[in-house]
C-alpha positions in Angstrom: -63.7 -38.2 -66.0 -60.6 -36.7 -65.3 -59.8 -34.5 -68.4 -56.5 -32.1 -68.6 -57.4 -28.7 -67.3 -58.2 -26.4 -69.9 -57.0 -23.8 -68.4 -53.5 -24.4 -67.6 -53.8 -27.0 -70.9 -52.2 -30.0 -67.9 -48.9 -28.1 -66.3 -50.1 -27.1 -63.3 -48.8 -24.0 -64.2 -50.8 -20.7 -63.9 -49.0 -20.2 -67.2 -46.5 -21.3 -69.2 -43.4 -19.5 -67.6 -44.4 -20.5 -64.5 -42.8 -23.8 -65.2 -39.2 -23.7 -64.8 -36.4 -26.5 -64.8 -36.3 -28.0 -61.5 -33.3 -27.1 -59.5 -32.7 -30.7 -57.6 -32.3 -32.6 -61.5 -31.7 -29.4 -63.9 -34.3 -30.8 -65.7 -33.1 -34.2 -66.8 -35.8 -35.9 -64.8 -33.0 -37.9 -63.2 -31.1 -38.0 -61.0 -27.4 -39.9 -59.9 -27.3 -41.6 -56.1 -24.3 -42.6 -55.2 -25.0 -46.2 -53.2 -22.8 -49.1 -51.6 -23.4 -53.0 -52.0 -23.3 -55.5 -49.4 -19.2 -56.2 -50.2 -18.1 -52.2 -49.9 -18.8 -51.5 -53.7 -19.7 -48.0 -54.5 -21.6 -47.2 -57.8 -24.1 -44.6 -59.1 -27.7 -45.3 -59.3 -29.9 -43.5 -61.8 -33.0 -42.3 -59.6 -36.7 -40.6 -61.0 -35.8 -37.1 -59.2 -37.7 -37.2 -56.0 -39.0 -33.0 -56.9 -40.2 -32.9 -60.3 -41.1 -36.8 -59.9 -39.5 -37.0 -64.1 -41.3 -34.5 -65.6 -37.8 -32.0 -65.7 -39.8 -29.0 -65.0 -41.6 -27.3 -61.3 -44.0 -25.0 -60.9 -43.5 -21.3 -59.4 -47.2 -20.4 -59.3 -50.1 -23.0 -59.7 -53.2 -22.9 -62.2 -56.3 -21.8 -60.3 -58.9 -23.7 -61.8 -56.6 -27.5 -61.0 -55.1 -25.5 -58.1 -51.9 -27.5 -59.7 -53.4 -31.8 -60.0 -53.1 -31.1 -64.0 -56.4 -32.5 -64.5 -60.4 -32.3 -63.3 -63.1 -33.6 -63.2 -65.8 -33.5 -65.6 -69.1 -34.9 -66.5 -69.8 -35.9 -70.1 -73.1 -37.4 -71.7 -72.7 -39.9 -74.2 
């Protein structure tokens, strides 16, 4: 069973101060991309930020328990 890492509380960062706003999207989680259609018309498309994957924050130092994956595997007896 996978659950949130108890050390980083599911953030993937070593401590809360190691979470910084994403430099690509300025913490919004999405970015605007200029595109052009078949007829030559230009428009802007809103896409999920490729750097932070929509989270708006990036990790500067990763958690040592989950290695930045945010989840750990555990065995539980039911």
